[in-house]
N, C-alpha and C positions, 0 to 999 in steps of 0.2 A: 304172722299171716298165713291163712290161712291156704291149701291146697289148691283150692280153684284160683284163688285171687293169684299166687305164682304161675301155673298154668296160663294164664291169660297174660300176664307179667310180660313170660319169657316167650308166649307165642308173639306176641303183639313186637317184643323185642324182634326177632326173627322175620316180622312183616308178611306172617303169612296171615291167613283166614281160619276161622275155622273148619270149616272144610275143607279144605289144602289138611292140614292138619289132621283131619279124621282120616282121609283119604291113608295120606302117608301110614296110618297106623292100624289102616285096613279095614276100615269101617265104609260100606260099600255106598253110593248114592246119595240119597237125602237122610240117610242116617246118619251119615258124618258129622254133621254141623252140628245135628240136634246132641250125638250125644259129646259131644266137646263140649258144647252150652249147659247142657247137664254135668259135667264134670267143673266145669270153671263155677257154675254157681252152689256147686256142691249139692246137688239133687241126686247125684250119683258121685261115690268115691273109686278112680282107680285101684287096681288091683298094684298089685308092688312091681308084677313083672310089665305093665303097662307103664309105668310109671320109670320106670329103668330103658323102655322106650323112646318115652318122650324126654327123659334126660341125655338119651344119645341125640336125638331129632335137635334139641336146642343148646346142645352141648355142653352140657352143662351137669355138676354132680346130683345125684339124686337127692344128695343134702337138702340142694339148694330150690328141688321142689315140694318137696315133703315141709309137715309140722315138725319143725326142727325140736331135738330130745337136748337140753340144755344144760341137763347132766352130765353132758359130755363137752368137752372143749370144741369140737369141730361141731357139734349142736350150737351152742354159744356161738360160733363166730358165724355161723349161717343164720343165726336169729339177728346178731348185729350185721348182716348185709340186707337183710330183709329189712330192716330199722332204715338203712340206708336209701332202699328204694322204695318204700312207704313216707320216708319222713324227713328225707333230706338230712339223718342223720351224718356225720363227717366226723374221718377220724385225722387225729394231727400230731404235731408235737409244738411242746410251750417250755422252755427252759431243759431242754432235755427228756419231758417228761410226753409220753401219751398220754392224747387226750381225747377225748369225744364233745363235738360239737353240734350245733343245730346248723345246719343251713339258713341264711337269708335269702334267698333271691325268692322262695315261696313264702312272701310272708303272714299269709292266713295260717297257715303251719305254725311258721315257726313263731308267730308271736301265741298261738296255745300251747306248743310246747315248751316255749320258754317259761310260761307263770305257771307251769306246771312243775320243771324241771326248778325252777326257782324256788317252790313252796318244798320240795323234796329237799335243794339245799338247803333251804333257812332251817329246817327240822335239823339237817343233820350237823348244822353249825351249833345249835340247840344242845344237841350230843355231844360232840366236841368239849363245849366248852363249862360242860355240865351244868345246866340249866333244867335239863331232861336225863328221865334214865335210860339204858338200853331197851328197858321192856316197853315203856312208853313211847319210844322211835318206833319199833316193832311194832306195835297196837295203833300207830298211826298209818306206818305203810302195809299192813295187811288190810288195813280198814279203809286204805286210801280208795274213795275221795271222800268217804263219809267223816272223817274226823280233822281234813282241814281246815281251818279257819283261816288260811288267807283268804280262801274267795279265788284264789288264782285261775283256777281250774276252771273247764269247760264242758257241758257236753252235748255241744255242738261241731258235727264232724264237719271236716277241714270242707272246702269248696271242691278239691280233686277228688274227696271219698263220695263226695253229696253225687258229683257230677259221673263218677264212674258207676255210683249205685242206679240212678238213672237209666243210662245206657242200657246196662243188664237188663234192668225189669223192663225196660222197651223193647228188647230183644225178644226176651222170653214171652211177649204180649205178641211178638209177632207170631213167632213158632205156634203162640197157641193157636190164632187166630187162622193158620195156615193149614193147621191141624182139623180146627172144627169146619174150615170150609172143603178140605176135604172128604170131611166125613159126610158132610152136607151132598157132596156130588156124587156118595157113591149112593 
């Protein structure tokens, strides 16, 4: 998940507006909500010291805000946490084994993710049973979805993602209209 989405997620989790967050961070007046909108839409990227301030405000690790580095265990954990937030990935235990599963409560996300995970599981099973080589398995994974013949996957975003994008586009459009109106008044 990109940093802008994470900022928005944690800001909403705290029940804050963009303006409130911007003011707490020291952006004055009308620039406070505009600056936060720029960060959330990724028109701008906050510097590390600002990310640290936001993390303190949200009471989270900076790893929870930034794009995780999956080459570290901590980065991997924060990637999994982001997947939990975005796609309902859940952790559990079956027969003493830790497992990850999909949350069925958001059916549109669940059904899309289930189909993609199922296609992946089919390829992993073929590898395990010797039906395909490790090279063929890797080729399938690294070129996914191009080589996926199961046709389980879809390119349609979930309704939640679509709604979120529409909301952000409307905010940007509203901010642009305000700016244009102010320019006309001058």
